[in-house]
HTML snippet that shows the backbone in 3Dmol.js (N, CA, C, O; Angstrom):
<script src="https://3Dmol.org/build/3Dmol-min.js"></script>
<div id="view" style="width:600px;height:400px;position:relative"></div>
<script>
const pdb = `
ATOM      1  N   MET A   1     178.614  57.384 267.534  1.00  0.00           N
ATOM      2  CA  MET A   1     177.232  57.656 267.287  1.00  0.00           C
ATOM      3  C   MET A   1     176.988  59.149 267.484  1.00  0.00           C
ATOM      4  O   MET A   1     177.438  59.745 268.463  1.00  0.00           O
ATOM      5  N   GLU A   2     176.269  59.735 266.535  1.00  0.00           N
ATOM      6  CA  GLU A   2     176.024  61.173 266.579  1.00  0.00           C
ATOM      7  C   GLU A   2     174.837  61.475 267.490  1.00  0.00           C
ATOM      8  O   GLU A   2     173.823  60.778 267.456  1.00  0.00           O
ATOM      9  N   ARG A   3     174.973  62.504 268.289  1.00  0.00           N
ATOM     10  CA  ARG A   3     173.882  62.913 269.182  1.00  0.00           C
ATOM     11  C   ARG A   3     173.040  63.965 268.492  1.00  0.00           C
ATOM     12  O   ARG A   3     173.557  64.829 267.783  1.00  0.00           O
ATOM     13  N   THR A   4     171.756  63.884 268.705  1.00  0.00           N
ATOM     14  CA  THR A   4     170.828  64.828 268.104  1.00  0.00           C
ATOM     15  C   THR A   4     170.456  65.882 269.124  1.00  0.00           C
ATOM     16  O   THR A   4     170.124  65.574 270.268  1.00  0.00           O
ATOM     17  N   ALA A   5     170.518  67.131 268.690  1.00  0.00           N
ATOM     18  CA  ALA A   5     170.139  68.221 269.588  1.00  0.00           C
ATOM     19  C   ALA A   5     168.636  68.441 269.490  1.00  0.00           C
ATOM     20  O   ALA A   5     168.077  68.556 268.400  1.00  0.00           O
ATOM     21  N   TRP A   6     168.002  68.496 270.641  1.00  0.00           N
ATOM     22  CA  TRP A   6     166.556  68.724 270.691  1.00  0.00           C
ATOM     23  C   TRP A   6     166.320  70.172 271.104  1.00  0.00           C
ATOM     24  O   TRP A   6     166.501  70.550 272.262  1.00  0.00           O
ATOM     25  N   THR A   7     165.918  70.954 270.138  1.00  0.00           N
ATOM     26  CA  THR A   7     165.616  72.352 270.437  1.00  0.00           C
ATOM     27  C   THR A   7     164.182  72.440 270.960  1.00  0.00           C
ATOM     28  O   THR A   7     163.405  71.495 270.826  1.00  0.00           O
ATOM     29  N   ASP A   8     163.842  73.579 271.553  1.00  0.00           N
ATOM     30  CA  ASP A   8     162.478  73.770 272.046  1.00  0.00           C
ATOM     31  C   ASP A   8     161.458  73.614 270.923  1.00  0.00           C
ATOM     32  O   ASP A   8     160.403  73.009 271.115  1.00  0.00           O
ATOM     33  N   GLU A   9     161.771  74.157 269.763  1.00  0.00           N
ATOM     34  CA  GLU A   9     160.848  74.062 268.640  1.00  0.00           C
ATOM     35  C   GLU A   9     160.658  72.614 268.197  1.00  0.00           C
ATOM     36  O   GLU A   9     159.547  72.197 267.870  1.00  0.00           O
ATOM     37  N   ARG A  10     161.733  71.865 268.192  1.00  0.00           N
ATOM     38  CA  ARG A  10     161.658  70.472 267.761  1.00  0.00           C
ATOM     39  C   ARG A  10     160.847  69.642 268.756  1.00  0.00           C
ATOM     40  O   ARG A  10     160.059  68.782 268.361  1.00  0.00           O
ATOM     41  N   ILE A  11     161.047  69.905 270.038  1.00  0.00           N
ATOM     42  CA  ILE A  11     160.264  69.212 271.067  1.00  0.00           C
ATOM     43  C   ILE A  11     158.792  69.583 270.938  1.00  0.00           C
ATOM     44  O   ILE A  11     157.922  68.716 271.014  1.00  0.00           O
ATOM     45  N   ASP A  12     158.508  70.881 270.743  1.00  0.00           N
ATOM     46  CA  ASP A  12     157.122  71.332 270.577  1.00  0.00           C
ATOM     47  C   ASP A  12     156.476  70.655 269.366  1.00  0.00           C
ATOM     48  O   ASP A  12     155.329  70.212 269.432  1.00  0.00           O
ATOM     49  N   ASP A  13     157.219  70.579 268.264  1.00  0.00           N
ATOM     50  CA  ASP A  13     156.689  69.930 267.061  1.00  0.00           C
ATOM     51  C   ASP A  13     156.372  68.461 267.318  1.00  0.00           C
ATOM     52  O   ASP A  13     155.336  67.953 266.886  1.00  0.00           O
ATOM     53  N   ALA A  14     157.273  67.786 268.023  1.00  0.00           N
ATOM     54  CA  ALA A  14     157.062  66.363 268.313  1.00  0.00           C
ATOM     55  C   ALA A  14     155.830  66.175 269.194  1.00  0.00           C
ATOM     56  O   ALA A  14     155.018  65.286 268.937  1.00  0.00           O
ATOM     57  N   PHE A  15     155.684  66.999 270.225  1.00  0.00           N
ATOM     58  CA  PHE A  15     154.522  66.882 271.099  1.00  0.00           C
ATOM     59  C   PHE A  15     153.237  67.265 270.382  1.00  0.00           C
ATOM     60  O   PHE A  15     152.200  66.639 270.601  1.00  0.00           O
ATOM     61  N   ASN A  16     153.287  68.276 269.536  1.00  0.00           N
ATOM     62  CA  ASN A  16     152.092  68.660 268.782  1.00  0.00           C
ATOM     63  C   ASN A  16     151.654  67.546 267.838  1.00  0.00           C
ATOM     64  O   ASN A  16     150.461  67.281 267.695  1.00  0.00           O
ATOM     65  N   GLN A  17     152.614  66.899 267.199  1.00  0.00           N
ATOM     66  CA  GLN A  17     152.290  65.775 266.325  1.00  0.00           C
ATOM     67  C   GLN A  17     151.687  64.634 267.140  1.00  0.00           C
ATOM     68  O   GLN A  17     150.716  64.008 266.715  1.00  0.00           O
ATOM     69  N   LEU A  18     152.259  64.367 268.303  1.00  0.00           N
ATOM     70  CA  LEU A  18     151.734  63.313 269.166  1.00  0.00           C
ATOM     71  C   LEU A  18     150.304  63.645 269.607  1.00  0.00           C
ATOM     72  O   LEU A  18     149.432  62.776 269.605  1.00  0.00           O
ATOM     73  N   ARG A  19     150.076  64.886 269.977  1.00  0.00           N
ATOM     74  CA  ARG A  19     148.724  65.300 270.383  1.00  0.00           C
ATOM     75  C   ARG A  19     147.720  65.100 269.257  1.00  0.00           C
ATOM     76  O   ARG A  19     146.612  64.619 269.491  1.00  0.00           O
ATOM     77  N   GLU A  20     148.102  65.468 268.035  1.00  0.00           N
ATOM     78  CA  GLU A  20     147.205  65.296 266.889  1.00  0.00           C
ATOM     79  C   GLU A  20     146.900  63.824 266.652  1.00  0.00           C
ATOM     80  O   GLU A  20     145.754  63.465 266.378  1.00  0.00           O
ATOM     81  N   GLU A  21     147.911  62.971 266.754  1.00  0.00           N
ATOM     82  CA  GLU A  21     147.699  61.539 266.565  1.00  0.00           C
ATOM     83  C   GLU A  21     146.792  60.980 267.654  1.00  0.00           C
ATOM     84  O   GLU A  21     145.928  60.146 267.383  1.00  0.00           O
ATOM     85  N   MET A  22     146.988  61.437 268.877  1.00  0.00           N
ATOM     86  CA  MET A  22     146.147  60.971 269.979  1.00  0.00           C
ATOM     87  C   MET A  22     144.709  61.437 269.803  1.00  0.00           C
ATOM     88  O   MET A  22     143.777  60.668 270.040  1.00  0.00           O
ATOM     89  N   ARG A  23     144.519  62.684 269.392  1.00  0.00           N
ATOM     90  CA  ARG A  23     143.158  63.197 269.163  1.00  0.00           C
ATOM     91  C   ARG A  23     142.451  62.378 268.083  1.00  0.00           C
ATOM     92  O   ARG A  23     141.279  62.028 268.221  1.00  0.00           O
ATOM     93  N   ALA A  24     143.170  62.082 267.020  1.00  0.00           N
ATOM     94  CA  ALA A  24     142.579  61.289 265.943  1.00  0.00           C
ATOM     95  C   ALA A  24     142.241  59.883 266.438  1.00  0.00           C
ATOM     96  O   ALA A  24     141.181  59.347 266.116  1.00  0.00           O
ATOM     97  N   GLY A  25     143.129  59.298 267.210  1.00  0.00           N
ATOM     98  CA  GLY A  25     142.882  57.952 267.751  1.00  0.00           C
ATOM     99  C   GLY A  25     141.702  57.941 268.699  1.00  0.00           C
ATOM    100  O   GLY A  25     140.858  57.047 268.634  1.00  0.00           O
ATOM    101  N   PHE A  26     141.634  58.931 269.585  1.00  0.00           N
ATOM    102  CA  PHE A  26     140.518  58.996 270.524  1.00  0.00           C
ATOM    103  C   PHE A  26     139.212  59.279 269.807  1.00  0.00           C
ATOM    104  O   PHE A  26     138.163  58.792 270.231  1.00  0.00           O
ATOM    105  N   ALA A  27     139.248  60.049 268.738  1.00  0.00           N
ATOM    106  CA  ALA A  27     138.033  60.305 267.952  1.00  0.00           C
ATOM    107  C   ALA A  27     137.526  58.995 267.354  1.00  0.00           C
ATOM    108  O   ALA A  27     136.320  58.749 267.328  1.00  0.00           O
ATOM    109  N   ASP A  28     138.434  58.161 266.879  1.00  0.00           N
ATOM    110  CA  ASP A  28     138.045  56.857 266.347  1.00  0.00           C
ATOM    111  C   ASP A  28     137.421  55.991 267.438  1.00  0.00           C
ATOM    112  O   ASP A  28     136.399  55.341 267.214  1.00  0.00           O
ATOM    113  N   VAL A  29     138.038  55.986 268.615  1.00  0.00           N
ATOM    114  CA  VAL A  29     137.514  55.190 269.729  1.00  0.00           C
ATOM    115  C   VAL A  29     136.129  55.688 270.128  1.00  0.00           C
ATOM    116  O   VAL A  29     135.226  54.888 270.374  1.00  0.00           O
ATOM    117  N   ARG A  30     135.959  57.015 270.194  1.00  0.00           N
ATOM    118  CA  ARG A  30     134.642  57.566 270.542  1.00  0.00           C
ATOM    119  C   ARG A  30     133.590  57.174 269.519  1.00  0.00           C
ATOM    120  O   ARG A  30     132.466  56.833 269.885  1.00  0.00           O
ATOM    121  N   ALA A  31     133.941  57.218 268.247  1.00  0.00           N
ATOM    122  CA  ALA A  31     132.988  56.859 267.195  1.00  0.00           C
ATOM    123  C   ALA A  31     132.609  55.378 267.298  1.00  0.00           C
ATOM    124  O   ALA A  31     131.434  55.029 267.176  1.00  0.00           O
ATOM    125  N   GLU A  32     133.588  54.519 267.519  1.00  0.00           N
ATOM    126  CA  GLU A  32     133.308  53.086 267.653  1.00  0.00           C
ATOM    127  C   GLU A  32     132.453  52.814 268.883  1.00  0.00           C
ATOM    128  O   GLU A  32     131.544  51.986 268.837  1.00  0.00           O
ATOM    129  N   THR A  33     132.740  53.507 269.982  1.00  0.00           N
ATOM    130  CA  THR A  33     131.959  53.336 271.205  1.00  0.00           C
ATOM    131  C   THR A  33     130.524  53.797 270.990  1.00  0.00           C
ATOM    132  O   THR A  33     129.579  53.131 271.413  1.00  0.00           O
ATOM    133  N   ARG A  34     130.370  54.935 270.333  1.00  0.00           N
ATOM    134  CA  ARG A  34     129.030  55.465 270.055  1.00  0.00           C
ATOM    135  C   ARG A  34     128.241  54.475 269.194  1.00  0.00           C
ATOM    136  O   ARG A  34     127.068  54.219 269.463  1.00  0.00           O
ATOM    137  N   ASP A  35     128.876  53.921 268.166  1.00  0.00           N
ATOM    138  CA  ASP A  35     128.212  52.950 267.299  1.00  0.00           C
ATOM    139  C   ASP A  35     127.849  51.679 268.077  1.00  0.00           C
ATOM    140  O   ASP A  35     126.765  51.124 267.901  1.00  0.00           O
ATOM    141  N   GLY A  36     128.756  51.230 268.926  1.00  0.00           N
ATOM    142  CA  GLY A  36     128.501  50.036 269.734  1.00  0.00           C
ATOM    143  C   GLY A  36     127.343  50.249 270.696  1.00  0.00           C
ATOM    144  O   GLY A  36     126.493  49.373 270.862  1.00  0.00           O
ATOM    145  N   LEU A  37     127.313  51.418 271.330  1.00  0.00           N
ATOM    146  CA  LEU A  37     126.215  51.705 272.255  1.00  0.00           C
ATOM    147  C   LEU A  37     124.885  51.789 271.525  1.00  0.00           C
ATOM    148  O   LEU A  37     123.858  51.349 272.042  1.00  0.00           O
ATOM    149  N   ARG A  38     124.902  52.347 270.338  1.00  0.00           N
ATOM    150  CA  ARG A  38     123.679  52.426 269.536  1.00  0.00           C
ATOM    151  C   ARG A  38     123.158  51.018 269.234  1.00  0.00           C
ATOM    152  O   ARG A  38     121.954  50.768 269.286  1.00  0.00           O
ATOM    153  N   GLU A  39     124.071  50.112 268.920  1.00  0.00           N
ATOM    154  CA  GLU A  39     123.683  48.729 268.633  1.00  0.00           C
ATOM    155  C   GLU A  39     123.132  48.044 269.878  1.00  0.00           C
ATOM    156  O   GLU A  39     122.136  47.324 269.807  1.00  0.00           O
ATOM    157  N   VAL A  40     123.777  48.267 271.011  1.00  0.00           N
ATOM    158  CA  VAL A  40     123.313  47.666 272.271  1.00  0.00           C
ATOM    159  C   VAL A  40     121.935  48.197 272.637  1.00  0.00           C
ATOM    160  O   VAL A  40     121.076  47.439 273.086  1.00  0.00           O
ATOM    161  N   ARG A  41     121.718  49.494 272.449  1.00  0.00           N
ATOM    162  CA  ARG A  41     120.400  50.064 272.744  1.00  0.00           C
ATOM    163  C   ARG A  41     119.319  49.413 271.877  1.00  0.00           C
ATOM    164  O   ARG A  41     118.216  49.138 272.352  1.00  0.00           O
ATOM    165  N   GLY A  42     119.638  49.173 270.623  1.00  0.00           N
ATOM    166  CA  GLY A  42     118.688  48.505 269.740  1.00  0.00           C
ATOM    167  C   GLY A  42     118.376  47.095 270.208  1.00  0.00           C
ATOM    168  O   GLY A  42     117.225  46.661 270.164  1.00  0.00           O
ATOM    169  N   GLN A  43     119.400  46.377 270.658  1.00  0.00           N
ATOM    170  CA  GLN A  43     119.195  45.019 271.149  1.00  0.00           C
ATOM    171  C   GLN A  43     118.364  45.022 272.429  1.00  0.00           C
ATOM    172  O   GLN A  43     117.527  44.141 272.627  1.00  0.00           O
ATOM    173  N   ILE A  44     118.587  46.002 273.293  1.00  0.00           N
ATOM    174  CA  ILE A  44     117.805  46.109 274.526  1.00  0.00           C
ATOM    175  C   ILE A  44     116.346  46.400 274.203  1.00  0.00           C
ATOM    176  O   ILE A  44     115.448  45.841 274.832  1.00  0.00           O
ATOM    177  N   ALA A  45     116.103  47.268 273.230  1.00  0.00           N
ATOM    178  CA  ALA A  45     114.732  47.572 272.824  1.00  0.00           C
ATOM    179  C   ALA A  45     114.043  46.316 272.298  1.00  0.00           C
ATOM    180  O   ALA A  45     112.877  46.077 272.609  1.00  0.00           O
ATOM    181  N   THR A  46     114.744  45.519 271.511  1.00  0.00           N
ATOM    182  CA  THR A  46     114.179  44.269 270.996  1.00  0.00           C
ATOM    183  C   THR A  46     113.891  43.310 272.139  1.00  0.00           C
ATOM    184  O   THR A  46     112.845  42.661 272.151  1.00  0.00           O
ATOM    185  N   LEU A  47     114.798  43.211 273.096  1.00  0.00           N
ATOM    186  CA  LEU A  47     114.602  42.344 274.257  1.00  0.00           C
ATOM    187  C   LEU A  47     113.373  42.775 275.054  1.00  0.00           C
ATOM    188  O   LEU A  47     112.600  41.934 275.514  1.00  0.00           O
ATOM    189  N   LYS A  48     113.195  44.082 275.214  1.00  0.00           N
ATOM    190  CA  LYS A  48     112.014  44.579 275.928  1.00  0.00           C
ATOM    191  C   LYS A  48     110.733  44.146 275.236  1.00  0.00           C
ATOM    192  O   LYS A  48     109.774  43.748 275.897  1.00  0.00           O
ATOM    193  N   LEU A  49     110.711  44.219 273.911  1.00  0.00           N
ATOM    194  CA  LEU A  49     109.521  43.800 273.171  1.00  0.00           C
ATOM    195  C   LEU A  49     109.237  42.317 273.355  1.00  0.00           C
ATOM    196  O   LEU A  49     108.083  41.927 273.531  1.00  0.00           O
ATOM    197  N   PHE A  50     110.266  41.489 273.317  1.00  0.00           N
ATOM    198  CA  PHE A  50     110.074  40.054 273.528  1.00  0.00           C
ATOM    199  C   PHE A  50     109.577  39.773 274.942  1.00  0.00           C
ATOM    200  O   PHE A  50     108.712  38.920 275.147  1.00  0.00           O
ATOM    201  N   MET A  51     110.128  40.494 275.914  1.00  0.00           N
ATOM    202  CA  MET A  51     109.681  40.296 277.298  1.00  0.00           C
ATOM    203  C   MET A  51     108.224  40.717 277.461  1.00  0.00           C
ATOM    204  O   MET A  51     107.456  40.040 278.145  1.00  0.00           O
ATOM    205  N   LEU A  52     107.843  41.816 276.846  1.00  0.00           N
ATOM    206  CA  LEU A  52     106.457  42.271 276.899  1.00  0.00           C
ATOM    207  C   LEU A  52     105.533  41.252 276.235  1.00  0.00           C
ATOM    208  O   LEU A  52     104.452  40.960 276.748  1.00  0.00           O
ATOM    209  N   GLY A  53     105.956  40.718 275.107  1.00  0.00           N
ATOM    210  CA  GLY A  53     105.174  39.679 274.431  1.00  0.00           C
ATOM    211  C   GLY A  53     105.021  38.444 275.297  1.00  0.00           C
ATOM    212  O   GLY A  53     103.948  37.842 275.339  1.00  0.00           O
ATOM    213  N   GLY A  54     106.091  38.060 275.992  1.00  0.00           N
ATOM    214  CA  GLY A  54     106.021  36.909 276.896  1.00  0.00           C
ATOM    215  C   GLY A  54     105.072  37.156 278.050  1.00  0.00           C
ATOM    216  O   GLY A  54     104.318  36.264 278.439  1.00  0.00           O
ATOM    217  N   LEU A  55     105.102  38.358 278.600  1.00  0.00           N
ATOM    218  CA  LEU A  55     104.204  38.704 279.699  1.00  0.00           C
ATOM    219  C   LEU A  55     102.751  38.659 279.245  1.00  0.00           C
ATOM    220  O   LEU A  55     101.893  38.128 279.950  1.00  0.00           O
ATOM    221  N   VAL A  56     102.478  39.214 278.073  1.00  0.00           N
ATOM    222  CA  VAL A  56     101.112  39.185 277.535  1.00  0.00           C
ATOM    223  C   VAL A  56     100.658  37.744 277.317  1.00  0.00           C
ATOM    224  O   VAL A  56      99.511  37.402 277.606  1.00  0.00           O
ATOM    225  N   THR A  57     101.548  36.904 276.812  1.00  0.00           N
ATOM    226  CA  THR A  57     101.220  35.494 276.584  1.00  0.00           C
ATOM    227  C   THR A  57     100.905  34.795 277.901  1.00  0.00           C
ATOM    228  O   THR A  57      99.930  34.048 277.985  1.00  0.00           O
ATOM    229  N   ILE A  58     101.706  35.024 278.914  1.00  0.00           N
ATOM    230  CA  ILE A  58     101.472  34.408 280.231  1.00  0.00           C
ATOM    231  C   ILE A  58     100.151  34.901 280.819  1.00  0.00           C
ATOM    232  O   ILE A  58      99.370  34.102 281.336  1.00  0.00           O
ATOM    233  N   LEU A  59      99.898  36.191 280.746  1.00  0.00           N
ATOM    234  CA  LEU A  59      98.642  36.734 281.271  1.00  0.00           C
ATOM    235  C   LEU A  59      97.444  36.145 280.520  1.00  0.00           C
ATOM    236  O   LEU A  59      96.427  35.819 281.134  1.00  0.00           O
ATOM    237  N   ALA A  60      97.558  36.009 279.217  1.00  0.00           N
ATOM    238  CA  ALA A  60      96.474  35.414 278.430  1.00  0.00           C
ATOM    239  C   ALA A  60      96.239  33.962 278.835  1.00  0.00           C
ATOM    240  O   ALA A  60      95.093  33.519 278.906  1.00  0.00           O
ATOM    241  N   ALA A  61      97.316  33.215 279.102  1.00  0.00           N
ATOM    242  CA  ALA A  61      97.185  31.829 279.506  1.00  0.00           C
ATOM    243  C   ALA A  61      96.528  31.734 280.888  1.00  0.00           C
ATOM    244  O   ALA A  61      95.683  30.868 281.113  1.00  0.00           O
ATOM    245  N   VAL A  62      96.904  32.602 281.791  1.00  0.00           N
ATOM    246  CA  VAL A  62      96.316  32.600 283.142  1.00  0.00           C
ATOM    247  C   VAL A  62      94.832  32.919 283.049  1.00  0.00           C
ATOM    248  O   VAL A  62      94.010  32.250 283.676  1.00  0.00           O
ATOM    249  N   VAL A  63      94.489  33.929 282.277  1.00  0.00           N
ATOM    250  CA  VAL A  63      93.078  34.294 282.125  1.00  0.00           C
ATOM    251  C   VAL A  63      92.290  33.155 281.476  1.00  0.00           C
ATOM    252  O   VAL A  63      91.159  32.877 281.874  1.00  0.00           O
ATOM    253  N   ALA A  64      92.886  32.499 280.480  1.00  0.00           N
ATOM    254  CA  ALA A  64      92.188  31.404 279.782  1.00  0.00           C
ATOM    255  C   ALA A  64      91.973  30.220 280.711  1.00  0.00           C
ATOM    256  O   ALA A  64      90.933  29.566 280.638  1.00  0.00           O
ATOM    257  N   LEU A  65      92.930  29.931 281.580  1.00  0.00           N
ATOM    258  CA  LEU A  65      92.807  28.774 282.460  1.00  0.00           C
ATOM    259  C   LEU A  65      91.873  29.039 283.641  1.00  0.00           C
ATOM    260  O   LEU A  65      91.167  28.137 284.094  1.00  0.00           O
ATOM    261  N   HIS A  66      91.870  30.259 284.130  1.00  0.00           N
ATOM    262  CA  HIS A  66      91.089  30.574 285.336  1.00  0.00           C
ATOM    263  C   HIS A  66      89.881  31.438 285.058  1.00  0.00           C
ATOM    264  O   HIS A  66      89.129  31.747 285.983  1.00  0.00           O
ATOM    265  N   GLY A  67      89.671  31.833 283.838  1.00  0.00           N
ATOM    266  CA  GLY A  67      88.586  32.765 283.541  1.00  0.00           C
ATOM    267  C   GLY A  67      87.447  32.080 282.975  1.00  0.00           C
ATOM    268  O   GLY A  67      86.438  32.713 282.663  1.00  0.00           O
TER     269      GLY A  67
END
`;
const viewer = $3Dmol.createViewer("view");
viewer.addModel(pdb, "pdb");
viewer.setStyle({}, {cartoon: {color: "spectrum"}});
viewer.zoomTo();
viewer.render();
</script>
């Protein structure tokens, strides 16, 4: 089996390629995370509106029964 010589330049090239691939992968992960958080924030905003509507309904019922 033939052995491959790893020169400094070849090692640098391999690490630089790895760094570029990692940066691209992490950029994808960041974008997906950002999109996911945006969706969660929207769902939380909708939940807040439903909770506010429920509170108003309960307050209206209390006022109607005791007012």
